[in-house]
gemmi code that builds the backbone of each chain (N, CA, C; Angstrom):
import gemmi

chains = {
    "A": [
        ("MET", (108.209, -35.463, 35.574), (109.547, -36.398, 35.712), (109.319, -37.445, 35.407)),
        ("ALA", (110.341, -38.483, 34.081), (110.242, -39.318, 33.791), (110.441, -40.278, 34.804)),
        ("ASP", (109.703, -41.533, 34.767), (110.079, -42.973, 35.286), (111.110, -43.649, 35.254)),
        ("LEU", (112.081, -43.416, 35.780), (113.545, -44.129, 35.444), (113.667, -45.574, 35.621)),
        ("SER", (112.378, -46.183, 35.829), (112.520, -47.665, 36.032), (111.850, -48.046, 34.990)),
        ("ALA", (111.297, -47.295, 33.905), (110.358, -47.472, 32.897), (111.671, -48.239, 31.777)),
        ("ASP", (111.275, -48.947, 31.088), (112.126, -49.750, 29.764), (112.338, -48.435, 28.960)),
        ("ARG", (111.585, -47.207, 28.788), (111.720, -46.433, 27.632), (110.525, -45.440, 28.318)),
        ("PHE", (111.394, -44.461, 28.146), (110.491, -43.016, 28.156), (110.956, -41.923, 27.221)),
        ("THR", (110.364, -41.002, 27.024), (110.760, -39.810, 26.275), (110.466, -38.474, 26.584)),
        ("TYR", (111.325, -37.515, 26.477), (111.113, -35.871, 26.945), (110.532, -35.231, 25.642)),
        ("THR", (110.000, -34.004, 25.549), (110.021, -33.158, 24.690), (110.341, -32.122, 25.440)),
        ("LEU", (111.440, -31.353, 24.712), (112.018, -30.093, 25.945), (111.790, -28.815, 24.728)),
        ("ASP", (112.043, -27.798, 25.424), (112.229, -26.430, 24.762), (113.891, -26.462, 24.607)),
        ("SER", (114.233, -25.454, 23.379), (115.540, -25.486, 22.720), (116.091, -24.393, 23.829)),
        ("SER", (116.836, -24.911, 25.113), (118.047, -24.131, 25.938), (118.538, -25.004, 26.785)),
        ("LEU", (119.289, -24.454, 27.400), (120.800, -24.783, 27.986), (120.072, -25.854, 28.710)),
        ("GLU", (118.935, -25.122, 30.000), (118.371, -26.159, 31.000), (117.718, -27.337, 30.365)),
        ("SER", (117.228, -27.430, 29.277), (116.920, -28.730, 28.395), (118.199, -29.599, 28.476)),
        ("VAL", (119.655, -29.234, 27.868), (120.444, -29.786, 28.030), (120.894, -30.412, 29.044)),
        ("ASN", (120.806, -29.738, 30.515), (121.420, -30.068, 31.527), (120.075, -31.356, 31.466)),
        ("LYS", (119.064, -30.996, 31.743), (118.211, -32.124, 32.057), (118.276, -33.333, 31.177)),
        ("VAL", (118.775, -33.187, 30.249), (118.735, -34.387, 29.222), (120.160, -35.071, 29.846)),
        ("GLU", (121.220, -34.644, 30.231), (122.476, -35.162, 30.638), (122.324, -35.686, 31.683)),
        ("HIS", (121.615, -34.954, 32.706), (121.459, -35.688, 34.041), (120.509, -36.699, 34.042)),
        ("THR", (119.509, -36.969, 33.162), (118.955, -38.118, 32.929), (119.512, -39.290, 32.693)),
        ("ALA", (120.416, -38.721, 31.469), (121.363, -40.079, 31.071), (122.506, -40.805, 31.702)),
        ("GLU", (122.495, -39.584, 32.766), (123.604, -40.017, 33.919), (123.008, -41.008, 34.635)),
        ("GLU", (121.690, -40.702, 35.456), (121.032, -41.465, 36.320), (120.925, -42.785, 35.726)),
        ("LEU", (120.449, -42.722, 34.108), (119.948, -43.936, 33.720), (121.347, -44.962, 33.396)),
        ("ALA", (122.385, -44.367, 33.117), (123.467, -45.254, 33.293), (124.003, -45.785, 34.414)),
        ("ARG", (123.750, -45.120, 35.616), (124.404, -45.764, 36.865), (123.224, -46.976, 37.103)),
        ("LYS", (121.903, -46.267, 37.015), (120.937, -47.457, 37.545), (121.141, -48.889, 36.456)),
        ("ALA", (121.535, -48.590, 35.390), (122.056, -50.032, 34.725), (122.937, -50.786, 35.160)),
        ("GLY", (123.950, -49.980, 35.827), (124.979, -50.625, 36.661), (126.371, -50.512, 36.022)),
        ("LEU", (126.443, -49.499, 34.879), (127.454, -49.622, 34.233), (128.946, -48.453, 35.229)),
        ("ASP", (129.903, -49.026, 35.005), (130.716, -48.008, 36.129), (131.056, -46.944, 35.707)),
        ("GLU", (131.643, -46.133, 36.652), (131.673, -44.283, 36.938), (132.145, -44.116, 35.305)),
        ("ASN", (133.290, -45.045, 34.806), (133.845, -44.031, 33.664), (132.680, -44.063, 32.257)),
        ("ALA", (132.289, -45.175, 32.537), (131.294, -45.451, 31.340), (130.090, -44.505, 31.503)),
        ("VAL", (129.598, -44.395, 32.869), (128.284, -43.348, 33.130), (128.915, -42.023, 32.758)),
        ("PHE", (130.054, -41.550, 32.589), (130.711, -40.283, 32.408), (130.484, -40.141, 30.839)),
        ("GLN", (131.078, -41.262, 30.406), (131.093, -41.103, 28.455), (129.670, -41.359, 28.210)),
        ("VAL", (128.869, -41.708, 28.544), (127.374, -41.748, 28.270), (127.028, -40.405, 28.519)),
        ("ALA", (126.786, -40.059, 29.605), (126.292, -38.816, 30.097), (126.814, -37.337, 29.170)),
        ("MET", (128.125, -37.675, 29.066), (128.898, -36.514, 28.110), (128.681, -36.762, 26.486)),
        ("ALA", (128.360, -37.842, 26.099), (128.066, -38.071, 24.756), (126.441, -37.435, 24.574)),
        ("VAL", (125.728, -38.021, 25.508), (123.961, -37.454, 25.471), (124.520, -35.908, 25.471)),
        ("ARG", (124.898, -35.247, 26.494), (124.994, -33.649, 26.613), (125.401, -33.207, 25.299)),
        ("GLU", (126.564, -33.712, 24.460), (126.928, -32.896, 23.351), (125.957, -33.272, 22.196)),
        ("ALA", (125.222, -34.149, 22.281), (124.302, -34.472, 21.001), (123.090, -33.286, 21.512)),
        ("ALA", (122.553, -33.142, 22.759), (121.872, -32.305, 23.150), (121.992, -30.812, 23.063)),
        ("VAL", (123.456, -30.572, 23.116), (123.947, -29.205, 22.567), (123.751, -29.243, 21.276)),
        ("ASN", (124.006, -29.919, 20.507), (124.073, -29.904, 19.041), (122.686, -29.420, 18.611)),
        ("ALA", (121.670, -30.221, 19.270), (120.049, -30.157, 18.976), (119.649, -28.811, 18.955)),
        ("VAL", (120.012, -28.448, 20.282), (119.475, -26.644, 20.664), (120.351, -25.981, 20.175)),
        ("LEU", (121.434, -25.947, 19.898), (122.736, -24.967, 19.141), (122.791, -24.740, 17.607)),
        ("HIS", (122.748, -26.252, 16.991), (122.883, -26.233, 15.642), (121.817, -26.764, 15.102)),
        ("GLY", (121.007, -27.766, 15.509), (119.828, -27.927, 15.023), (118.553, -26.905, 15.085)),
        ("ASN", (118.220, -26.243, 16.494), (117.416, -25.362, 16.090), (117.691, -24.380, 16.616)),
        ("ALA", (119.087, -24.029, 16.850), (119.566, -22.456, 17.144), (118.881, -21.911, 17.779)),
        ("TYR", (118.388, -22.383, 19.005), (117.888, -21.930, 20.501), (116.440, -21.164, 20.018)),
        ("ASP", (115.855, -21.638, 18.596), (114.582, -21.013, 18.253), (113.441, -21.600, 19.571)),
        ("VAL", (112.681, -20.432, 20.271), (111.716, -21.029, 20.902), (110.420, -21.836, 20.468)),
        ("GLN", (110.323, -21.808, 19.148), (108.957, -22.300, 18.681), (109.446, -24.044, 18.344)),
        ("LYS", (110.665, -24.180, 18.532), (111.136, -25.370, 18.139), (111.964, -26.419, 19.205)),
        ("LYS", (111.553, -27.684, 19.176), (111.226, -28.443, 20.432), (112.611, -29.362, 20.427)),
        ("ILE", (113.194, -29.819, 21.145), (114.090, -31.128, 21.073), (113.239, -32.465, 21.944)),
        ("THR", (113.256, -33.692, 21.438), (113.121, -34.918, 21.532), (114.136, -35.781, 22.364)),
        ("ALA", (114.433, -36.197, 23.406), (114.719, -36.944, 23.951), (114.150, -38.400, 24.504)),
        ("SER", (114.850, -39.413, 23.782), (114.348, -40.804, 24.263), (115.391, -41.669, 24.825)),
        ("PHE", (114.690, -42.426, 25.713), (115.937, -43.464, 26.750), (115.216, -44.246, 26.891)),
        ("GLU", (116.220, -45.557, 26.243), (115.582, -46.973, 26.630), (116.816, -48.091, 26.992)),
        ("ASN", (116.366, -48.600, 27.805), (117.116, -49.521, 28.080), (116.880, -50.789, 27.815)),
        ("THR", (117.503, -51.784, 27.083), (116.845, -53.204, 26.124), (117.238, -54.427, 27.169)),
        ("GLY", (118.081, -53.866, 28.235), (118.463, -55.038, 28.718), (119.989, -55.520, 28.535)),
        ("THR", (120.589, -55.201, 27.511), (121.707, -55.081, 26.841), (122.354, -53.974, 26.516)),
        ("ALA", (121.762, -52.764, 26.538), (122.227, -51.668, 25.988), (121.707, -50.709, 26.502)),
        ("LEU", (122.060, -49.191, 26.346), (121.216, -48.205, 26.627), (121.272, -47.452, 25.172)),
        ("ILE", (119.699, -47.205, 24.809), (119.735, -46.344, 23.318), (119.115, -45.057, 23.617)),
        ("ILE", (119.908, -44.180, 23.418), (119.430, -42.674, 23.435), (119.378, -41.805, 22.303)),
        ("ARG", (118.259, -41.381, 21.960), (117.980, -40.602, 20.637), (117.496, -39.447, 21.029)),
        ("ILE", (118.163, -38.458, 20.270), (118.039, -37.221, 20.609), (117.655, -36.234, 19.001)),
        ("SER", (116.642, -35.768, 18.750), (116.338, -35.137, 17.755), (115.736, -33.763, 17.547)),
        ("ASP", (116.128, -33.407, 16.523), (115.849, -31.523, 16.851), (115.042, -31.089, 15.563)),
        ("GLN", (114.697, -30.134, 15.384), (113.473, -29.618, 14.509), (114.020, -28.580, 13.540)),
        ("GLY", (115.233, -28.553, 13.462), (116.115, -27.425, 12.666), (115.934, -27.832, 11.145)),
        ("ASP", (116.721, -27.099, 10.826), (116.896, -27.409, 8.896), (117.626, -28.121, 8.735)),
        ("GLY", (118.541, -28.621, 9.654), (119.536, -29.666, 9.076), (120.201, -29.745, 7.701)),
        ("PRO", (120.675, -30.733, 7.433), (121.398, -31.317, 8.481), (122.662, -30.733, 8.894)),
        ("TYR", (122.961, -31.012, 10.114), (124.301, -30.776, 10.851), (125.491, -31.456, 10.585)),
        ("PRO", (126.722, -31.457, 10.111), (127.510, -32.245, 9.690), (127.770, -33.574, 10.667)),
        ("SER", (127.517, -34.618, 10.289), (127.632, -36.012, 10.847), (129.427, -36.442, 10.749)),
        ("THR", (130.040, -35.748, 10.061), (131.112, -36.342, 10.182), (132.060, -34.977, 9.923)),
        ("VAL", (133.033, -34.768, 10.701), (133.758, -33.392, 10.545), (135.001, -33.608, 10.445)),
        ("THR", (135.962, -32.397, 10.431), (137.012, -32.546, 10.181), (137.750, -33.107, 11.620)),
        ("ASP", (139.065, -33.815, 11.798), (139.633, -34.528, 12.605), (140.108, -33.277, 13.385)),
        ("PRO", (139.377, -33.268, 14.915), (139.608, -32.410, 15.931), (141.577, -32.681, 16.308)),
        ("CYS", (141.634, -33.842, 15.880), (143.093, -34.068, 16.465), (144.433, -33.867, 15.850)),
        ("ALA", (143.794, -33.376, 14.409), (144.669, -33.382, 13.322), (145.818, -32.416, 13.951)),
        ("PRO", (147.222, -32.206, 13.616), (147.525, -31.022, 14.274), (147.342, -29.681, 13.218)),
        ("GLU", (146.977, -29.647, 12.467), (146.459, -27.970, 12.164), (145.181, -27.790, 12.534)),
        ("ASN", (144.236, -28.658, 12.847), (142.976, -28.508, 13.911), (143.099, -28.347, 15.306)),
        ("LEU", (144.254, -28.540, 16.060), (144.209, -28.684, 17.103), (143.895, -27.227, 17.950)),
        ("LEU", (144.344, -25.997, 17.478), (144.024, -25.050, 18.110), (142.720, -24.322, 17.841)),
        ("SER", (141.880, -25.048, 17.109), (140.624, -24.620, 16.861), (139.589, -24.539, 17.813)),
        ("GLY", (138.924, -23.752, 18.498), (137.995, -23.409, 19.457), (136.798, -24.305, 19.563)),
        ("SER", (136.748, -24.813, 18.263), (135.049, -25.743, 18.248), (135.713, -26.881, 17.175)),
        ("GLY", (134.487, -27.608, 17.292), (134.652, -29.226, 16.267), (134.902, -30.358, 16.829)),
        ("ARG", (134.697, -30.434, 18.362), (135.075, -31.443, 18.991), (133.764, -32.089, 19.697)),
        ("GLY", (132.239, -31.736, 19.666), (131.696, -32.348, 20.045), (131.362, -33.881, 19.127)),
        ("ILE", (131.307, -34.169, 18.050), (130.736, -34.954, 17.346), (131.706, -36.146, 17.641)),
        ("PHE", (133.114, -35.796, 17.584), (134.121, -36.606, 17.924), (134.065, -37.221, 19.036)),
        ("LEU", (133.852, -36.255, 20.279), (133.644, -37.121, 21.515), (132.204, -37.880, 21.720)),
        ("ILE", (131.367, -37.838, 20.845), (130.222, -38.455, 21.007), (130.674, -39.878, 20.375)),
        ("ARG", (131.062, -39.940, 19.215), (131.905, -41.296, 18.380), (132.754, -41.650, 19.345)),
        ("SER", (133.974, -41.153, 19.822), (134.772, -42.101, 20.778), (133.841, -42.550, 22.384)),
        ("PHE", (132.976, -41.741, 22.730), (132.431, -42.439, 24.039), (131.366, -43.741, 23.919)),
        ("MET", (130.764, -43.376, 22.573), (129.411, -44.357, 22.221), (130.189, -45.703, 21.765)),
        ("ASP", (129.320, -46.720, 21.368), (129.991, -47.889, 20.672), (128.957, -47.571, 19.125)),
        ("GLU", (127.777, -46.974, 19.092), (127.463, -47.239, 17.490), (126.348, -45.283, 17.896)),
        ("VAL", (127.150, -44.863, 17.025), (126.114, -43.375, 16.653), (125.517, -43.501, 15.199)),
        ("HIS", (124.028, -43.189, 15.282), (123.686, -42.887, 13.709), (122.746, -41.675, 13.396)),
        ("PHE", (123.158, -41.439, 12.235), (122.709, -40.150, 12.207), (121.166, -40.301, 11.066)),
        ("LYS", (119.919, -39.702, 11.149), (119.210, -39.810, 10.513), (118.689, -37.997, 10.315)),
        ("GLN", (118.218, -38.056, 8.612), (117.470, -36.882, 8.421), (115.891, -37.416, 8.573)),
        ("LEU", (115.419, -36.044, 9.508), (113.963, -35.890, 9.671), (113.546, -34.598, 8.828)),
        ("HIS", (112.086, -34.605, 8.487), (111.380, -33.643, 7.984), (110.278, -32.655, 8.979)),
        ("PRO", (110.980, -31.991, 9.452), (112.299, -31.107, 9.432), (113.263, -31.748, 10.466)),
        ("GLY", (114.256, -31.485, 10.435), (115.251, -31.909, 11.556), (116.556, -33.138, 11.496)),
        ("THR", (117.354, -33.448, 12.484), (117.974, -34.421, 12.628), (118.104, -35.051, 13.733)),
        ("GLU", (118.293, -36.341, 14.122), (117.837, -37.514, 14.727), (119.053, -38.205, 14.642)),
        ("LEU", (119.754, -38.162, 16.144), (120.923, -38.788, 16.683), (120.424, -39.963, 17.504)),
        ("THR", (121.151, -41.487, 17.158), (120.904, -42.590, 18.153), (122.262, -42.917, 18.390)),
        ("LEU", (122.339, -42.699, 20.121), (123.299, -42.953, 20.491), (123.437, -44.429, 21.009)),
        ("ILE", (124.263, -45.461, 21.027), (124.164, -46.742, 21.523), (125.490, -47.198, 22.515)),
        ("LYS", (125.244, -47.640, 23.852), (125.884, -47.981, 24.511), (125.817, -49.474, 24.950)),
        ("HIS", (126.357, -50.176, 24.315), (126.386, -51.828, 24.928), (126.861, -52.200, 26.236)),
        ("PHE", (126.269, -52.843, 26.650), (126.902, -53.312, 28.353), (128.195, -54.135, 28.290)),
        ("ALA", (127.959, -54.791, 27.161), (128.986, -55.730, 27.020), (130.590, -54.847, 27.029)),
        ("SER", (130.491, -53.827, 26.299), (131.545, -52.933, 25.975), (131.790, -52.094, 27.427)),
        ("ALA", (130.929, -52.015, 28.326), (130.931, -51.053, 29.585), (131.190, -52.239, 30.470)),
        ("GLN", (132.181, -51.760, 31.298), (132.272, -52.859, 32.515), (131.088, -52.634, 33.644)),
        ("THR", (130.290, -53.473, 34.296), (129.108, -53.093, 34.689), (129.580, -53.187, 36.086)),
        ("GLY", (128.799, -52.639, 37.172), (129.227, -52.447, 38.916), (128.838, -53.653, 39.348)),
        ("THR", (127.895, -54.345, 38.380), (127.162, -55.745, 39.095), (127.564, -56.833, 38.970)),
    ],
    "B": [
        ("MET", (126.098, -27.568, 39.074), (126.897, -26.306, 39.748), (127.564, -25.529, 38.723)),
        ("SER", (127.501, -24.120, 38.946), (128.420, -23.400, 38.088), (129.468, -23.084, 38.384)),
        ("MET", (130.377, -22.646, 37.464), (131.324, -22.517, 37.599), (131.952, -21.173, 38.439)),
        ("LYS", (133.065, -21.284, 38.894), (133.442, -20.263, 39.766), (135.078, -19.567, 39.322)),
        ("ILE", (135.230, -18.650, 39.594), (136.871, -18.409, 39.323), (137.431, -17.268, 40.216)),
        ("HIS", (138.335, -17.707, 40.972), (139.253, -16.979, 41.981), (140.611, -16.507, 41.365)),
        ("THR", (140.950, -15.120, 41.171), (142.385, -15.105, 40.771), (143.014, -14.588, 41.832)),
        ("ARG", (144.361, -14.995, 41.871), (145.433, -14.207, 42.662), (146.422, -14.265, 41.896)),
        ("GLN", (147.419, -13.471, 42.420), (149.102, -13.299, 41.656), (149.749, -14.046, 42.696)),
        ("VAL", (150.811, -14.661, 42.257), (151.727, -15.021, 42.709), (152.791, -15.180, 42.017)),
        ("ASP", (153.967, -14.279, 42.378), (155.159, -14.100, 41.469), (155.032, -13.769, 40.176)),
        ("GLY", (154.177, -13.287, 39.798), (154.153, -12.551, 38.423), (153.091, -13.592, 38.097)),
        ("VAL", (152.696, -14.395, 38.574), (151.601, -15.618, 37.664), (150.508, -14.963, 38.371)),
        ("ALA", (149.538, -14.800, 37.091), (147.865, -14.795, 37.349), (147.652, -16.177, 37.680)),
        ("ILE", (147.097, -16.712, 38.905), (146.774, -18.157, 39.117), (145.263, -17.976, 39.372)),
        ("LEU", (144.563, -18.707, 38.088), (142.651, -18.799, 38.252), (142.527, -19.810, 38.987)),
        ("ASP", (142.169, -19.996, 40.302), (141.558, -21.337, 40.781), (140.152, -21.332, 40.130)),
        ("LEU", (139.562, -22.444, 39.283), (138.427, -22.500, 38.701), (137.723, -23.889, 39.574)),
        ("SER", (136.457, -23.576, 39.638), (135.672, -24.650, 40.644), (134.383, -24.744, 39.667)),
        ("GLY", (133.785, -26.248, 39.854), (132.394, -26.598, 39.025), (132.813, -27.235, 37.532)),
        ("ARG", (131.880, -26.572, 36.732), (131.976, -27.214, 35.736), (132.362, -26.084, 34.236)),
        ("ILE", (133.214, -26.216, 33.353), (133.119, -25.385, 32.174), (132.675, -25.984, 31.235)),
        ("THR", (131.164, -25.153, 30.676), (130.378, -25.641, 29.719), (129.896, -24.885, 29.191)),
        ("LEU", (129.089, -25.018, 27.786), (128.695, -24.160, 26.904), (127.941, -23.033, 27.874)),
        ("GLY", (127.706, -22.172, 27.610), (127.157, -20.955, 28.301), (127.886, -20.338, 29.504)),
        ("GLU", (127.371, -20.216, 30.459), (128.197, -19.333, 31.555), (129.513, -19.660, 31.993)),
        ("GLY", (129.645, -20.993, 32.077), (131.377, -21.206, 32.142), (132.382, -21.197, 31.394)),
        ("SER", (131.645, -21.400, 30.360), (132.915, -20.834, 29.168), (132.802, -19.768, 28.706)),
        ("VAL", (132.037, -18.340, 29.020), (131.828, -17.032, 28.893), (132.966, -16.353, 30.124)),
        ("GLN", (132.574, -16.878, 31.431), (133.332, -16.594, 32.493), (134.855, -16.602, 32.151)),
        ("LEU", (135.086, -17.769, 31.787), (136.773, -18.419, 31.535), (137.398, -17.055, 30.420)),
        ("ARG", (136.261, -17.019, 29.151), (136.824, -16.154, 28.373), (137.114, -14.957, 28.766)),
        ("ASN", (136.183, -14.367, 29.645), (136.008, -13.189, 29.934), (137.200, -12.460, 31.001)),
        ("THR", (137.617, -13.729, 31.682), (138.182, -13.444, 32.928), (139.824, -13.162, 32.225)),
        ("VAL", (140.266, -14.284, 31.108), (141.535, -14.742, 30.371), (141.535, -13.021, 29.431)),
        ("ARG", (141.104, -13.163, 29.055), (140.938, -11.553, 27.832), (141.115, -10.443, 28.798)),
        ("ASP", (140.455, -10.411, 29.640), (140.526, -9.186, 30.946), (142.048, -8.961, 31.315)),
        ("LEU", (142.378, -10.356, 31.756), (144.122, -10.617, 32.725), (145.128, -10.184, 31.107)),
        ("SER", (144.850, -10.716, 29.971), (145.836, -10.536, 28.927), (145.818, -8.835, 28.504)),
        ("SER", (144.756, -8.457, 28.515), (144.432, -7.224, 28.205), (145.345, -5.914, 29.151)),
        ("LYS", (145.523, -6.638, 30.328), (146.048, -5.799, 31.155), (147.753, -6.061, 31.656)),
        ("GLY", (147.867, -7.412, 30.570), (149.418, -7.252, 30.088), (150.128, -8.491, 30.894)),
        ("SER", (149.143, -9.145, 31.773), (149.315, -10.254, 32.628), (149.854, -11.620, 30.923)),
        ("LYS", (151.083, -12.061, 31.453), (151.871, -13.042, 30.341), (151.898, -14.281, 30.630)),
        ("HIS", (151.806, -14.448, 32.156), (151.660, -15.717, 32.899), (150.488, -16.064, 33.235)),
        ("ILE", (149.820, -16.929, 33.083), (148.742, -17.452, 33.392), (148.643, -18.979, 33.717)),
        ("LEU", (148.035, -19.113, 34.608), (148.145, -20.748, 35.330), (146.724, -21.128, 35.825)),
        ("LEU", (145.958, -21.880, 34.911), (144.510, -22.219, 35.189), (144.514, -23.973, 35.892)),
        ("ASN", (144.286, -23.159, 37.132), (144.174, -24.325, 38.507), (142.638, -25.204, 38.093)),
        ("LEU", (142.855, -26.411, 37.687), (141.357, -27.153, 37.585), (141.105, -28.155, 38.413)),
        ("ALA", (141.941, -27.773, 39.761), (141.880, -29.092, 40.548), (140.776, -28.933, 41.041)),
        ("GLU", (139.495, -28.217, 41.215), (138.187, -28.411, 41.279), (137.307, -28.269, 40.723)),
        ("VAL", (137.730, -28.547, 39.024), (137.055, -28.489, 38.082), (136.490, -29.941, 37.207)),
        ("SER", (135.364, -30.328, 37.732), (134.212, -31.574, 37.703), (134.487, -32.336, 36.474)),
        ("TYR", (134.248, -31.213, 35.506), (133.648, -31.632, 34.335), (134.014, -30.272, 33.184)),
        ("ILE", (133.983, -30.770, 32.359), (134.493, -29.840, 30.783), (133.813, -30.249, 29.535)),
        ("ASP", (132.831, -29.745, 28.797), (132.322, -30.376, 27.761), (133.166, -29.874, 26.559)),
        ("SER", (132.596, -29.946, 25.543), (133.375, -29.622, 23.918), (133.676, -28.341, 23.983)),
        ("SER", (132.893, -27.423, 24.236), (132.359, -25.769, 24.491), (133.872, -25.647, 25.130)),
        ("GLY", (133.898, -26.023, 26.594), (134.506, -25.545, 27.354), (136.261, -25.881, 27.051)),
        ("LEU", (136.042, -27.005, 25.995), (137.605, -27.435, 25.847), (137.827, -26.521, 25.003)),
        ("GLY", (136.940, -25.787, 23.902), (137.203, -24.891, 22.896), (137.759, -23.683, 23.690)),
        ("GLU", (137.200, -23.564, 24.957), (137.371, -21.918, 25.318), (138.514, -22.181, 25.839)),
        ("MET", (138.851, -23.373, 26.270), (140.375, -23.387, 27.137), (141.451, -23.143, 25.734)),
        ("VAL", (141.065, -23.867, 24.600), (142.254, -23.585, 23.558), (142.267, -22.206, 23.340)),
        ("SER", (140.726, -21.283, 22.889), (140.800, -19.993, 22.732), (142.074, -19.419, 23.609)),
        ("ALA", (141.584, -19.773, 25.061), (142.357, -18.831, 25.689), (143.932, -18.891, 25.553)),
        ("PHE", (144.327, -20.439, 25.540), (145.712, -20.308, 25.231), (146.094, -19.774, 24.341)),
        ("THR", (145.352, -19.935, 22.698), (145.749, -18.752, 21.760), (145.719, -17.364, 21.992)),
        ("THR", (145.104, -16.655, 22.873), (144.777, -15.249, 22.978), (146.188, -14.878, 24.119)),
        ("VAL", (146.808, -15.780, 24.942), (147.647, -15.385, 25.578), (148.943, -15.676, 24.708)),
        ("ARG", (149.129, -16.792, 24.303), (150.424, -17.083, 23.488), (150.382, -15.512, 22.378)),
        ("ASN", (149.169, -15.647, 21.924), (149.278, -14.207, 20.810), (149.896, -12.418, 21.319)),
        ("GLN", (149.603, -12.774, 22.581), (149.910, -11.557, 23.209), (151.489, -11.505, 23.761)),
        ("GLY", (151.809, -12.861, 23.440), (153.210, -13.360, 24.156), (153.552, -13.423, 25.240)),
        ("GLY", (152.357, -14.503, 25.545), (152.404, -14.939, 26.780), (152.526, -16.319, 27.058)),
        ("GLU", (152.228, -16.673, 28.492), (151.884, -18.638, 28.332), (150.683, -18.624, 29.270)),
        ("LEU", (149.984, -19.560, 29.089), (148.946, -19.984, 29.591), (149.336, -21.857, 29.989)),
        ("LYS", (149.029, -21.914, 31.278), (149.562, -23.495, 31.601), (148.423, -24.007, 32.440)),
        ("LEU", (148.256, -25.209, 32.533), (147.578, -25.948, 33.374), (147.922, -26.702, 34.533)),
        ("LEU", (147.029, -26.551, 35.533), (147.403, -27.042, 36.893), (146.350, -28.273, 37.376)),
        ("LYS", (147.024, -29.364, 37.866), (146.338, -30.284, 38.524), (144.907, -30.579, 37.977)),
        ("LEU", (145.014, -31.631, 37.326), (143.997, -31.942, 36.118), (143.418, -33.356, 37.003)),
        ("THR", (141.574, -33.019, 37.315), (141.034, -34.259, 37.410), (141.218, -35.273, 36.313)),
        ("ASN", (140.909, -37.107, 37.126), (140.860, -38.011, 35.800), (140.271, -37.970, 34.905)),
        ("ASN", (138.978, -37.409, 34.770), (138.168, -37.045, 33.640), (138.582, -35.883, 32.893)),
        ("VAL", (139.004, -34.991, 33.454), (139.534, -33.695, 32.708), (140.772, -34.357, 31.706)),
        ("GLN", (141.575, -35.361, 32.845), (143.089, -35.284, 31.555), (142.476, -36.788, 30.781)),
        ("GLY", (141.369, -37.277, 31.095), (141.120, -38.214, 30.106), (140.713, -37.710, 28.878)),
        ("LEU", (139.906, -36.432, 28.681), (139.380, -35.713, 27.638), (140.408, -35.071, 26.923)),
        ("LEU", (141.533, -34.420, 27.875), (142.753, -33.765, 26.805), (143.423, -34.611, 26.235)),
        ("GLN", (143.475, -36.171, 26.474), (144.293, -37.246, 26.242), (143.458, -37.316, 24.744)),
        ("ILE", (142.343, -38.033, 24.957), (141.256, -38.089, 23.673), (141.399, -37.228, 22.859)),
        ("THR", (141.287, -36.254, 22.990), (141.399, -34.716, 22.012), (142.942, -34.613, 21.626)),
        ("LYS", (143.882, -35.029, 22.313), (145.157, -34.906, 21.931), (145.582, -33.293, 22.338)),
        ("LEU", (144.877, -32.677, 23.085), (145.076, -30.896, 23.636), (146.364, -31.387, 24.513)),
        ("VAL", (146.938, -32.940, 25.132), (147.892, -32.684, 26.252), (148.961, -32.312, 25.157)),
        ("THR", (149.088, -32.750, 24.051), (150.463, -32.069, 23.157), (150.336, -30.751, 23.003)),
        ("ILE", (149.406, -29.770, 23.362), (149.613, -28.127, 23.166), (149.675, -27.343, 24.238)),
        ("PHE", (149.037, -28.146, 25.436), (148.771, -27.372, 26.931), (150.275, -27.931, 27.806)),
        ("ASP", (151.129, -27.091, 28.245), (151.912, -27.586, 29.526), (150.863, -27.601, 30.539)),
        ("ILE", (150.824, -29.098, 31.261), (150.386, -29.510, 32.273), (151.332, -29.982, 33.353)),
        ("GLN", (150.665, -29.027, 34.559), (151.962, -28.820, 35.675), (150.734, -29.941, 37.041)),
        ("ASP", (151.722, -30.398, 37.900), (150.969, -31.166, 39.055), (151.076, -30.223, 40.486)),
        ("ASP", (152.294, -29.584, 40.143), (152.518, -28.874, 41.532), (152.450, -27.241, 41.292)),
        ("GLU", (151.961, -26.365, 42.212), (152.051, -25.152, 41.923), (153.288, -24.474, 42.115)),
        ("VAL", (154.142, -24.749, 42.982), (155.197, -23.817, 43.245), (155.857, -24.265, 41.890)),
        ("ALA", (155.862, -25.465, 41.531), (156.940, -25.869, 40.106), (156.324, -25.079, 38.957)),
        ("ALA", (155.019, -25.129, 38.835), (154.292, -24.470, 37.943), (154.869, -22.821, 38.003)),
        ("ILE", (154.873, -22.488, 39.080), (155.104, -20.842, 39.128), (156.665, -20.957, 38.414)),
        ("ARG", (157.714, -21.560, 38.859), (158.817, -21.244, 38.644), (159.044, -21.788, 37.087)),
        ("SER", (158.098, -22.419, 36.294), (157.968, -23.191, 35.128), (158.145, -21.657, 34.259)),
        ("PHE", (157.384, -20.825, 34.457), (157.366, -19.777, 33.356), (158.788, -18.996, 33.271)),
        ("LYS", (158.898, -18.432, 31.809), (159.706, -17.782, 31.298), (159.730, -16.458, 31.836)),
        ("LYS", (160.640, -16.075, 32.777), (160.482, -14.701, 32.980), (161.785, -13.875, 33.039)),
    ],
}
model = gemmi.Model(1)
for chain_id, residues in chains.items():
    chain = gemmi.Chain(chain_id)
    for i, (resn, *xyz) in enumerate(residues, 1):
        res = gemmi.Residue()
        res.name, res.seqid = resn, gemmi.SeqId(i, " ")
        for name, pos in zip(("N", "CA", "C"), xyz):
            atom = gemmi.Atom()
            atom.name, atom.element = name, gemmi.Element(name[0])
            atom.pos, atom.b_iso = gemmi.Position(*pos), 0.0
            res.add_atom(atom)
        chain.add_residue(res)
    model.add_chain(chain)
structure = gemmi.Structure()
structure.add_model(model)
structure.setup_entities()
């Protein structure tokens, strides 16, 4: 179990839904511990979950031989979360607008949109192999509970 | 917390009382199978009661949209009842509020179906 009081820590996890849940839960706890309000905690946890789902599902395609890595950092002014996979990548960093009338009835394609909606900065980086997403939430943009 | 679904029939409307999280995996599959089963058995009026749903991820949202189109393609209607604040916010951000008929009162919701 990671030490949530540390400034930075990293998990290396299997490509599974259990890993997605663990990463989401850790992000939620970290955001709450950082003093973000409940809405911002929800946003961070959901964005991180969506990024982890992308890594497991679209990146590693549930391949048991491939891992995802999740690193969490509280810089004092922001939360920085990096999620990477070992897949063939890249999966699309930009997607068709799921809010466009012609896409509203689509059964998929909302994950990246929600990540971008809930975080202040989202960066994609191509690895060899894999893809890394960096998600940043600035404390100044999120009302803090302290 | 995994999702649970309790189905009841009131005045010709199939009401699905959902609780927990609708997320990738078990929750989404449960919802898909339940709605498809009801639709294949002729249910035309389906109401998803989301009062006890604490969380929906993008996969769950997609499953709700697929359920909506499944029922509509069979000539029926699928509506939503009692959204939590988080779920309401998600539907607004994704503009899904523009496709779903969202109701706050169960009796009024049942009456709102075209019979």
